[in-house]
Structures are given as structure tokens and as C-alpha cells.
PDB file of N, CA, C, O and CB in Angstrom:
ATOM      1  N   MET A   1     -21.341   5.685 -46.278  1.00  0.00           N
ATOM      2  CA  MET A   1     -20.021   4.901 -45.911  1.00  0.00           C
ATOM      3  C   MET A   1     -19.570   6.112 -44.457  1.00  0.00           C
ATOM      4  O   MET A   1     -19.775   7.323 -44.379  1.00  0.00           O
ATOM      5  CB  MET A   1     -18.593   4.822 -47.627  1.00  0.00           C
ATOM      6  N   ALA A   2     -19.002   5.299 -43.609  1.00  0.00           N
ATOM      7  CA  ALA A   2     -18.448   5.964 -42.675  1.00  0.00           C
ATOM      8  C   ALA A   2     -17.169   6.348 -42.838  1.00  0.00           C
ATOM      9  O   ALA A   2     -16.356   5.534 -43.274  1.00  0.00           O
ATOM     10  CB  ALA A   2     -18.553   5.386 -41.684  1.00  0.00           C
ATOM     11  N   GLU A   3     -16.808   7.592 -42.527  1.00  0.00           N
ATOM     12  CA  GLU A   3     -15.235   7.990 -42.821  1.00  0.00           C
ATOM     13  C   GLU A   3     -14.380   7.316 -41.558  1.00  0.00           C
ATOM     14  O   GLU A   3     -14.827   6.905 -40.487  1.00  0.00           O
ATOM     15  CB  GLU A   3     -14.981   9.883 -42.856  1.00  0.00           C
ATOM     16  N   GLU A   4     -13.479   7.331 -41.871  1.00  0.00           N
ATOM     17  CA  GLU A   4     -12.410   6.801 -40.526  1.00  0.00           C
ATOM     18  C   GLU A   4     -12.065   8.295 -39.824  1.00  0.00           C
ATOM     19  O   GLU A   4     -12.259   9.323 -40.473  1.00  0.00           O
ATOM     20  CB  GLU A   4     -10.602   5.859 -41.179  1.00  0.00           C
ATOM     21  N   LYS A   5     -11.549   8.335 -38.474  1.00  0.00           N
ATOM     22  CA  LYS A   5     -11.275   9.473 -37.865  1.00  0.00           C
ATOM     23  C   LYS A   5      -9.612   9.529 -38.306  1.00  0.00           C
ATOM     24  O   LYS A   5      -8.999   8.462 -38.366  1.00  0.00           O
ATOM     25  CB  LYS A   5     -11.706   9.429 -36.187  1.00  0.00           C
ATOM     26  N   LYS A   6      -9.018  10.628 -38.565  1.00  0.00           N
ATOM     27  CA  LYS A   6      -7.619  10.522 -38.703  1.00  0.00           C
ATOM     28  C   LYS A   6      -7.235  11.267 -37.374  1.00  0.00           C
ATOM     29  O   LYS A   6      -6.265  10.778 -36.795  1.00  0.00           O
ATOM     30  CB  LYS A   6      -7.009  11.173 -40.131  1.00  0.00           C
ATOM     31  N   HIS A   7      -7.747  12.224 -36.859  1.00  0.00           N
ATOM     32  CA  HIS A   7      -7.525  13.068 -35.568  1.00  0.00           C
ATOM     33  C   HIS A   7      -7.781  12.689 -34.524  1.00  0.00           C
ATOM     34  O   HIS A   7      -8.584  11.757 -34.480  1.00  0.00           O
ATOM     35  CB  HIS A   7      -8.061  14.080 -35.476  1.00  0.00           C
ATOM     36  N   GLY A   8      -7.308  13.145 -33.411  1.00  0.00           N
ATOM     37  CA  GLY A   8      -8.094  12.735 -31.974  1.00  0.00           C
ATOM     38  C   GLY A   8      -7.388  11.511 -31.210  1.00  0.00           C
ATOM     39  O   GLY A   8      -6.695  10.695 -31.816  1.00  0.00           O
ATOM     40  N   GLY A   9      -7.616  11.456 -29.871  1.00  0.00           N
ATOM     41  CA  GLY A   9      -7.377  10.263 -29.429  1.00  0.00           C
ATOM     42  C   GLY A   9      -5.870  10.155 -29.352  1.00  0.00           C
ATOM     43  O   GLY A   9      -5.043  10.830 -29.964  1.00  0.00           O
ATOM     44  N   ALA A  10      -5.627   8.960 -28.288  1.00  0.00           N
ATOM     45  CA  ALA A  10      -3.723   8.745 -28.072  1.00  0.00           C
ATOM     46  C   ALA A  10      -3.338   7.848 -29.323  1.00  0.00           C
ATOM     47  O   ALA A  10      -3.872   6.948 -29.972  1.00  0.00           O
ATOM     48  CB  ALA A  10      -3.120   7.672 -26.325  1.00  0.00           C
ATOM     49  N   ARG A  11      -2.328   8.440 -29.329  1.00  0.00           N
ATOM     50  CA  ARG A  11      -1.202   7.680 -30.635  1.00  0.00           C
ATOM     51  C   ARG A  11      -0.383   6.649 -30.034  1.00  0.00           C
ATOM     52  O   ARG A  11       0.224   6.772 -28.970  1.00  0.00           O
ATOM     53  CB  ARG A  11       0.045   8.823 -31.389  1.00  0.00           C
ATOM     54  N   GLU A  12      -0.399   5.751 -30.687  1.00  0.00           N
ATOM     55  CA  GLU A  12       0.262   4.375 -30.196  1.00  0.00           C
ATOM     56  C   GLU A  12       1.697   4.985 -29.897  1.00  0.00           C
ATOM     57  O   GLU A  12       2.277   5.834 -30.573  1.00  0.00           O
ATOM     58  CB  GLU A  12       0.277   2.967 -31.464  1.00  0.00           C
ATOM     59  N   GLY A  13       2.121   4.399 -28.796  1.00  0.00           N
ATOM     60  CA  GLY A  13       3.354   4.420 -28.198  1.00  0.00           C
ATOM     61  C   GLY A  13       3.460   6.145 -27.576  1.00  0.00           C
ATOM     62  O   GLY A  13       4.603   6.586 -27.450  1.00  0.00           O
ATOM     63  N   ALA A  14       2.483   6.912 -27.269  1.00  0.00           N
ATOM     64  CA  ALA A  14       2.462   7.969 -26.713  1.00  0.00           C
ATOM     65  C   ALA A  14       2.757   7.875 -25.013  1.00  0.00           C
ATOM     66  O   ALA A  14       3.011   6.825 -24.423  1.00  0.00           O
ATOM     67  CB  ALA A  14       1.214   8.503 -27.136  1.00  0.00           C
ATOM     68  N   GLY A  15       2.683   8.890 -24.539  1.00  0.00           N
ATOM     69  CA  GLY A  15       2.744   9.092 -23.191  1.00  0.00           C
ATOM     70  C   GLY A  15       4.313   8.563 -22.343  1.00  0.00           C
ATOM     71  O   GLY A  15       5.305   8.206 -22.979  1.00  0.00           O
ATOM     72  N   ARG A  16       4.257   8.607 -21.031  1.00  0.00           N
ATOM     73  CA  ARG A  16       5.199   8.404 -20.157  1.00  0.00           C
ATOM     74  C   ARG A  16       5.427   7.011 -20.306  1.00  0.00           C
ATOM     75  O   ARG A  16       4.424   6.319 -20.130  1.00  0.00           O
ATOM     76  CB  ARG A  16       4.884   8.845 -18.842  1.00  0.00           C
ATOM     77  N   LYS A  17       6.610   6.342 -20.619  1.00  0.00           N
ATOM     78  CA  LYS A  17       7.028   5.416 -20.588  1.00  0.00           C
ATOM     79  C   LYS A  17       6.944   4.616 -19.003  1.00  0.00           C
ATOM     80  O   LYS A  17       7.209   5.395 -18.088  1.00  0.00           O
ATOM     81  CB  LYS A  17       8.152   5.709 -21.186  1.00  0.00           C
ATOM     82  N   THR A  18       6.644   3.315 -18.601  1.00  0.00           N
ATOM     83  CA  THR A  18       6.708   2.593 -17.532  1.00  0.00           C
ATOM     84  C   THR A  18       8.179   2.277 -17.106  1.00  0.00           C
ATOM     85  O   THR A  18       9.017   1.954 -17.948  1.00  0.00           O
ATOM     86  CB  THR A  18       5.931   1.454 -17.763  1.00  0.00           C
ATOM     87  N   THR A  19       8.443   2.369 -15.893  1.00  0.00           N
ATOM     88  CA  THR A  19       9.832   1.883 -15.581  1.00  0.00           C
ATOM     89  C   THR A  19       9.939   0.073 -15.166  1.00  0.00           C
ATOM     90  O   THR A  19      10.985  -0.540 -14.954  1.00  0.00           O
ATOM     91  CB  THR A  19      10.351   2.902 -14.194  1.00  0.00           C
ATOM     92  N   GLY A  20       8.761  -0.399 -15.144  1.00  0.00           N
ATOM     93  CA  GLY A  20       8.702  -1.719 -15.005  1.00  0.00           C
ATOM     94  C   GLY A  20       8.766  -2.153 -13.514  1.00  0.00           C
ATOM     95  O   GLY A  20       8.657  -3.328 -13.165  1.00  0.00           O
ATOM     96  N   VAL A  21       8.961  -1.059 -12.620  1.00  0.00           N
ATOM     97  CA  VAL A  21       9.018  -1.411 -11.500  1.00  0.00           C
ATOM     98  C   VAL A  21       7.502  -0.934 -10.589  1.00  0.00           C
ATOM     99  O   VAL A  21       7.355   0.274 -10.406  1.00  0.00           O
ATOM    100  CB  VAL A  21      10.367  -0.849 -11.062  1.00  0.00           C
ATOM    101  N   ALA A  22       6.514  -1.808 -10.091  1.00  0.00           N
ATOM    102  CA  ALA A  22       5.587  -1.599  -9.645  1.00  0.00           C
ATOM    103  C   ALA A  22       5.516  -1.423  -8.359  1.00  0.00           C
ATOM    104  O   ALA A  22       6.427  -1.888  -7.674  1.00  0.00           O
ATOM    105  CB  ALA A  22       4.989  -2.253 -10.000  1.00  0.00           C
ATOM    106  N   GLY A  23       4.450  -0.729  -7.738  1.00  0.00           N
ATOM    107  CA  GLY A  23       4.175  -0.447  -6.328  1.00  0.00           C
ATOM    108  C   GLY A  23       5.153   0.857  -5.646  1.00  0.00           C
ATOM    109  O   GLY A  23       4.901   1.222  -4.498  1.00  0.00           O
ATOM    110  N   LYS A  24       6.310   1.542  -6.462  1.00  0.00           N
ATOM    111  CA  LYS A  24       6.999   2.361  -6.111  1.00  0.00           C
ATOM    112  C   LYS A  24       6.251   3.544  -5.936  1.00  0.00           C
ATOM    113  O   LYS A  24       6.273   4.084  -7.041  1.00  0.00           O
ATOM    114  CB  LYS A  24       7.952   2.409  -6.839  1.00  0.00           C
ATOM    115  N   THR A  25       5.568   4.282  -5.115  1.00  0.00           N
ATOM    116  CA  THR A  25       5.045   5.493  -5.324  1.00  0.00           C
ATOM    117  C   THR A  25       5.043   6.330  -4.266  1.00  0.00           C
ATOM    118  O   THR A  25       4.157   7.173  -4.127  1.00  0.00           O
ATOM    119  CB  THR A  25       3.900   5.405  -5.760  1.00  0.00           C
ATOM    120  N   THR A  26       6.259   6.145  -3.224  1.00  0.00           N
ATOM    121  CA  THR A  26       6.324   6.982  -2.432  1.00  0.00           C
ATOM    122  C   THR A  26       7.866   7.600  -2.202  1.00  0.00           C
ATOM    123  O   THR A  26       8.901   6.945  -2.318  1.00  0.00           O
ATOM    124  CB  THR A  26       5.699   6.421  -1.378  1.00  0.00           C
ATOM    125  N   ASN A  27       7.760   9.146  -1.814  1.00  0.00           N
ATOM    126  CA  ASN A  27       8.984   9.924  -1.570  1.00  0.00           C
ATOM    127  C   ASN A  27       9.254   9.951  -0.450  1.00  0.00           C
ATOM    128  O   ASN A  27       8.315   9.990   0.345  1.00  0.00           O
ATOM    129  CB  ASN A  27       9.029  11.111  -1.934  1.00  0.00           C
ATOM    130  N   ILE A  28      10.818   9.941   0.130  1.00  0.00           N
ATOM    131  CA  ILE A  28      11.277  10.461   0.938  1.00  0.00           C
ATOM    132  C   ILE A  28      12.167  11.254   0.714  1.00  0.00           C
ATOM    133  O   ILE A  28      13.070  10.960  -0.068  1.00  0.00           O
ATOM    134  CB  ILE A  28      11.499   9.848   1.576  1.00  0.00           C
ATOM    135  N   SER A  29      12.114  12.572   1.416  1.00  0.00           N
ATOM    136  CA  SER A  29      13.361  13.611   1.436  1.00  0.00           C
ATOM    137  C   SER A  29      13.960  14.063   2.635  1.00  0.00           C
ATOM    138  O   SER A  29      13.330  13.854   3.672  1.00  0.00           O
ATOM    139  CB  SER A  29      13.024  14.820   0.834  1.00  0.00           C
ATOM    140  N   PHE A  30      15.035  14.632   2.702  1.00  0.00           N
ATOM    141  CA  PHE A  30      15.802  15.462   3.457  1.00  0.00           C
ATOM    142  C   PHE A  30      16.431  16.186   3.239  1.00  0.00           C
ATOM    143  O   PHE A  30      16.470  16.249   2.011  1.00  0.00           O
ATOM    144  CB  PHE A  30      16.321  15.168   3.986  1.00  0.00           C
ATOM    145  N   ARG A  31      17.182  17.037   3.744  1.00  0.00           N
ATOM    146  CA  ARG A  31      18.240  18.182   3.832  1.00  0.00           C
ATOM    147  C   ARG A  31      19.388  17.691   3.803  1.00  0.00           C
ATOM    148  O   ARG A  31      19.590  16.778   4.603  1.00  0.00           O
ATOM    149  CB  ARG A  31      18.214  19.021   4.967  1.00  0.00           C
ATOM    150  N   ILE A  32      20.501  18.100   2.911  1.00  0.00           N
ATOM    151  CA  ILE A  32      21.689  17.720   3.068  1.00  0.00           C
ATOM    152  C   ILE A  32      22.842  18.926   2.631  1.00  0.00           C
ATOM    153  O   ILE A  32      22.505  19.772   1.802  1.00  0.00           O
ATOM    154  CB  ILE A  32      21.754  16.442   2.304  1.00  0.00           C
ATOM    155  N   SER A  33      23.866  18.948   3.081  1.00  0.00           N
ATOM    156  CA  SER A  33      24.744  19.936   2.301  1.00  0.00           C
ATOM    157  C   SER A  33      25.178  19.594   0.877  1.00  0.00           C
ATOM    158  O   SER A  33      25.564  18.478   0.530  1.00  0.00           O
ATOM    159  CB  SER A  33      25.983  20.150   3.052  1.00  0.00           C
ATOM    160  N   PRO A  34      25.073  20.721   0.047  1.00  0.00           N
ATOM    161  CA  PRO A  34      26.066  20.147  -1.174  1.00  0.00           C
ATOM    162  C   PRO A  34      27.365  19.221  -1.008  1.00  0.00           C
ATOM    163  O   PRO A  34      27.692  18.246  -1.684  1.00  0.00           O
ATOM    164  CB  PRO A  34      26.641  21.343  -1.857  1.00  0.00           C
ATOM    165  N   GLU A  35      28.012  19.811   0.092  1.00  0.00           N
ATOM    166  CA  GLU A  35      29.409  18.663   0.286  1.00  0.00           C
ATOM    167  C   GLU A  35      29.023  17.375   0.543  1.00  0.00           C
ATOM    168  O   GLU A  35      29.651  16.526  -0.090  1.00  0.00           O
ATOM    169  CB  GLU A  35      30.437  18.960   1.564  1.00  0.00           C
ATOM    170  N   GLU A  36      27.947  16.877   1.486  1.00  0.00           N
ATOM    171  CA  GLU A  36      27.332  15.684   1.712  1.00  0.00           C
ATOM    172  C   GLU A  36      26.954  14.884   0.497  1.00  0.00           C
ATOM    173  O   GLU A  36      27.408  13.783   0.186  1.00  0.00           O
ATOM    174  CB  GLU A  36      26.237  15.924   2.475  1.00  0.00           C
ATOM    175  N   LYS A  37      25.719  15.864  -0.385  1.00  0.00           N
ATOM    176  CA  LYS A  37      25.495  15.146  -1.501  1.00  0.00           C
ATOM    177  C   LYS A  37      26.578  14.881  -2.365  1.00  0.00           C
ATOM    178  O   LYS A  37      26.409  13.891  -3.077  1.00  0.00           O
ATOM    179  CB  LYS A  37      24.592  15.699  -2.155  1.00  0.00           C
ATOM    180  N   ALA A  38      27.560  15.439  -2.492  1.00  0.00           N
ATOM    181  CA  ALA A  38      28.396  14.964  -3.529  1.00  0.00           C
ATOM    182  C   ALA A  38      29.345  13.637  -2.990  1.00  0.00           C
ATOM    183  O   ALA A  38      29.997  12.931  -3.759  1.00  0.00           O
ATOM    184  CB  ALA A  38      29.309  16.248  -4.026  1.00  0.00           C
ATOM    185  N   ILE A  39      29.295  13.490  -1.810  1.00  0.00           N
ATOM    186  CA  ILE A  39      30.126  12.335  -1.167  1.00  0.00           C
ATOM    187  C   ILE A  39      28.844  11.264  -1.569  1.00  0.00           C
ATOM    188  O   ILE A  39      29.055  10.292  -2.295  1.00  0.00           O
ATOM    189  CB  ILE A  39      30.621  12.544   0.796  1.00  0.00           C
ATOM    190  N   ILE A  40      27.844  11.488  -1.151  1.00  0.00           N
ATOM    191  CA  ILE A  40      26.839  10.305  -1.493  1.00  0.00           C
ATOM    192  C   ILE A  40      26.840   9.845  -2.963  1.00  0.00           C
ATOM    193  O   ILE A  40      26.906   8.697  -3.400  1.00  0.00           O
ATOM    194  CB  ILE A  40      25.347  10.743  -1.163  1.00  0.00           C
ATOM    195  N   ASP A  41      26.747  11.067  -3.648  1.00  0.00           N
ATOM    196  CA  ASP A  41      26.727  10.521  -5.194  1.00  0.00           C
ATOM    197  C   ASP A  41      28.285   9.830  -5.722  1.00  0.00           C
ATOM    198  O   ASP A  41      28.430   8.856  -6.461  1.00  0.00           O
ATOM    199  CB  ASP A  41      26.329  11.993  -6.292  1.00  0.00           C
ATOM    200  N   GLU A  42      29.055  10.437  -5.263  1.00  0.00           N
ATOM    201  CA  GLU A  42      30.579   9.340  -5.351  1.00  0.00           C
ATOM    202  C   GLU A  42      30.525   8.417  -4.842  1.00  0.00           C
ATOM    203  O   GLU A  42      31.073   7.524  -5.489  1.00  0.00           O
ATOM    204  CB  GLU A  42      31.848   9.665  -4.822  1.00  0.00           C
ATOM    205  N   LYS A  43      29.913   7.946  -3.473  1.00  0.00           N
ATOM    206  CA  LYS A  43      29.933   6.447  -3.013  1.00  0.00           C
ATOM    207  C   LYS A  43      28.846   5.835  -3.905  1.00  0.00           C
ATOM    208  O   LYS A  43      29.279   4.714  -4.171  1.00  0.00           O
ATOM    209  CB  LYS A  43      29.590   6.207  -1.313  1.00  0.00           C
ATOM    210  N   ALA A  44      27.706   5.985  -4.480  1.00  0.00           N
ATOM    211  CA  ALA A  44      26.882   5.387  -5.270  1.00  0.00           C
ATOM    212  C   ALA A  44      27.199   5.114  -6.572  1.00  0.00           C
ATOM    213  O   ALA A  44      26.869   3.997  -6.973  1.00  0.00           O
ATOM    214  CB  ALA A  44      25.916   5.967  -5.256  1.00  0.00           C
ATOM    215  N   LYS A  45      27.822   5.935  -7.427  1.00  0.00           N
ATOM    216  CA  LYS A  45      28.789   5.966  -8.527  1.00  0.00           C
ATOM    217  C   LYS A  45      30.097   4.509  -8.257  1.00  0.00           C
ATOM    218  O   LYS A  45      30.284   3.471  -8.892  1.00  0.00           O
ATOM    219  CB  LYS A  45      29.560   7.763  -8.453  1.00  0.00           C
ATOM    220  N   ALA A  46      30.668   5.000  -7.223  1.00  0.00           N
ATOM    221  CA  ALA A  46      31.770   3.810  -6.956  1.00  0.00           C
ATOM    222  C   ALA A  46      30.887   2.569  -6.701  1.00  0.00           C
ATOM    223  O   ALA A  46      31.386   1.546  -7.169  1.00  0.00           O
ATOM    224  CB  ALA A  46      32.856   4.106  -5.532  1.00  0.00           C
ATOM    225  N   ALA A  47      29.987   2.440  -6.229  1.00  0.00           N
ATOM    226  CA  ALA A  47      29.237   1.082  -6.086  1.00  0.00           C
ATOM    227  C   ALA A  47      28.440   0.445  -7.271  1.00  0.00           C
ATOM    228  O   ALA A  47      27.902  -0.662  -7.292  1.00  0.00           O
ATOM    229  CB  ALA A  47      28.252   1.240  -5.013  1.00  0.00           C
ATOM    230  N   GLY A  48      28.489   1.438  -8.296  1.00  0.00           N
ATOM    231  CA  GLY A  48      27.482   0.970  -9.537  1.00  0.00           C
ATOM    232  C   GLY A  48      26.105   1.095  -9.369  1.00  0.00           C
ATOM    233  O   GLY A  48      25.307   0.312  -9.884  1.00  0.00           O
ATOM    234  N   LYS A  49      25.712   2.269  -8.506  1.00  0.00           N
ATOM    235  CA  LYS A  49      24.269   2.226  -8.237  1.00  0.00           C
ATOM    236  C   LYS A  49      23.978   3.883  -8.425  1.00  0.00           C
ATOM    237  O   LYS A  49      24.773   4.811  -8.278  1.00  0.00           O
ATOM    238  CB  LYS A  49      23.862   1.509  -6.583  1.00  0.00           C
ATOM    239  N   SER A  50      22.522   3.916  -8.809  1.00  0.00           N
ATOM    240  CA  SER A  50      21.729   5.446  -8.676  1.00  0.00           C
ATOM    241  C   SER A  50      22.003   5.816  -7.080  1.00  0.00           C
ATOM    242  O   SER A  50      22.232   4.985  -6.201  1.00  0.00           O
ATOM    243  CB  SER A  50      19.735   5.356  -9.048  1.00  0.00           C
ATOM    244  N   THR A  51      21.933   7.145  -6.921  1.00  0.00           N
ATOM    245  CA  THR A  51      21.821   7.577  -5.547  1.00  0.00           C
ATOM    246  C   THR A  51      20.810   7.055  -4.838  1.00  0.00           C
ATOM    247  O   THR A  51      21.021   6.605  -3.712  1.00  0.00           O
ATOM    248  CB  THR A  51      21.709   8.869  -5.438  1.00  0.00           C
ATOM    249  N   SER A  52      19.322   7.043  -5.516  1.00  0.00           N
ATOM    250  CA  SER A  52      18.402   6.557  -4.886  1.00  0.00           C
ATOM    251  C   SER A  52      18.634   4.841  -4.548  1.00  0.00           C
ATOM    252  O   SER A  52      18.235   4.246  -3.547  1.00  0.00           O
ATOM    253  CB  SER A  52      17.221   6.943  -5.698  1.00  0.00           C
ATOM    254  N   ARG A  53      19.121   4.480  -5.284  1.00  0.00           N
ATOM    255  CA  ARG A  53      19.349   2.872  -5.123  1.00  0.00           C
ATOM    256  C   ARG A  53      20.452   2.497  -3.639  1.00  0.00           C
ATOM    257  O   ARG A  53      20.325   1.699  -2.711  1.00  0.00           O
ATOM    258  CB  ARG A  53      20.238   2.256  -6.817  1.00  0.00           C
ATOM    259  N   TYR A  54      21.394   3.386  -3.953  1.00  0.00           N
ATOM    260  CA  TYR A  54      22.237   3.296  -3.115  1.00  0.00           C
ATOM    261  C   TYR A  54      21.890   3.713  -1.593  1.00  0.00           C
ATOM    262  O   TYR A  54      22.461   3.206  -0.626  1.00  0.00           O
ATOM    263  CB  TYR A  54      23.187   3.938  -3.649  1.00  0.00           C
ATOM    264  N   MET A  55      20.978   4.606  -1.509  1.00  0.00           N
ATOM    265  CA  MET A  55      20.479   5.130  -0.424  1.00  0.00           C
ATOM    266  C   MET A  55      19.435   4.261   0.241  1.00  0.00           C
ATOM    267  O   MET A  55      19.435   4.077   1.458  1.00  0.00           O
ATOM    268  CB  MET A  55      20.007   6.365  -0.739  1.00  0.00           C
ATOM    269  N   ILE A  56      18.656   3.795  -0.476  1.00  0.00           N
ATOM    270  CA  ILE A  56      17.777   2.491  -0.456  1.00  0.00           C
ATOM    271  C   ILE A  56      18.472   1.309   0.301  1.00  0.00           C
ATOM    272  O   ILE A  56      18.120   0.871   1.397  1.00  0.00           O
ATOM    273  CB  ILE A  56      17.464   1.993  -1.988  1.00  0.00           C
ATOM    274  N   ASP A  57      19.589   0.836  -0.517  1.00  0.00           N
ATOM    275  CA  ASP A  57      20.439  -0.194  -0.085  1.00  0.00           C
ATOM    276  C   ASP A  57      21.053  -0.162   1.397  1.00  0.00           C
ATOM    277  O   ASP A  57      21.244  -1.061   2.216  1.00  0.00           O
ATOM    278  CB  ASP A  57      21.487  -0.216  -1.024  1.00  0.00           C
ATOM    279  N   LEU A  58      21.279   1.178   1.425  1.00  0.00           N
ATOM    280  CA  LEU A  58      21.988   1.475   2.984  1.00  0.00           C
ATOM    281  C   LEU A  58      21.131   1.564   4.029  1.00  0.00           C
ATOM    282  O   LEU A  58      21.375   1.100   5.143  1.00  0.00           O
ATOM    283  CB  LEU A  58      22.755   2.806   3.120  1.00  0.00           C
ATOM    284  N   ALA A  59      19.797   2.333   3.622  1.00  0.00           N
ATOM    285  CA  ALA A  59      18.793   2.266   5.094  1.00  0.00           C
ATOM    286  C   ALA A  59      18.215   0.883   5.158  1.00  0.00           C
ATOM    287  O   ALA A  59      17.607   0.618   6.195  1.00  0.00           O
ATOM    288  CB  ALA A  59      17.352   3.436   5.109  1.00  0.00           C
ATOM    289  N   LEU A  60      18.305  -0.184   4.100  1.00  0.00           N
ATOM    290  CA  LEU A  60      17.595  -1.412   4.400  1.00  0.00           C
ATOM    291  C   LEU A  60      18.642  -2.522   4.833  1.00  0.00           C
ATOM    292  O   LEU A  60      18.320  -3.640   5.236  1.00  0.00           O
ATOM    293  CB  LEU A  60      16.741  -1.871   3.128  1.00  0.00           C
ATOM    294  N   ASN A  61      19.798  -2.108   4.709  1.00  0.00           N
ATOM    295  CA  ASN A  61      20.684  -3.081   5.199  1.00  0.00           C
ATOM    296  C   ASN A  61      21.531  -2.576   6.156  1.00  0.00           C
ATOM    297  O   ASN A  61      22.635  -3.120   6.165  1.00  0.00           O
ATOM    298  CB  ASN A  61      21.416  -3.654   4.219  1.00  0.00           C
ATOM    299  N   SER A  62      21.332  -1.561   7.098  1.00  0.00           N
ATOM    300  CA  SER A  62      22.359  -1.433   8.202  1.00  0.00           C
ATOM    301  C   SER A  62      21.534  -1.752   9.343  1.00  0.00           C
ATOM    302  O   SER A  62      22.020  -1.756  10.474  1.00  0.00           O
ATOM    303  CB  SER A  62      23.097   0.026   8.342  1.00  0.00           C
TER     304      SER A  62
END
């Protein structure tokens, strides 16, 4: 009779969870001052968006 393995292999539910957004694989970076970042963060928060979503919307809708 074969004994069941109790060790090794991936556990159910283990690993990084997916974001549910497919195809987002590229990063864009640029340098800004701490003051500029604070202003952008404030504007994003006031718009109810993440900083990334705020910047994407701003870039694509201008």
C-alpha cells in the first residue's frame, strides 16, 4: 500500500495573489522632488484614486 505524501509541493492558497488585471507588465519611472510627489499624492487622494491610477488617467486624458 502506497503511503500518501504529507510534505513538499505547493500548498493550496499559497503564493502571490493575482490583482485581477491582466497585461500590466511595464513600468515607467521618472524623478520628481519630494514636494512634487506630495502634491501629486494629495491630488490623487482628492480624486479618490491611487497615485498610479491618477497619473495614468492624467497622461491618457490630456
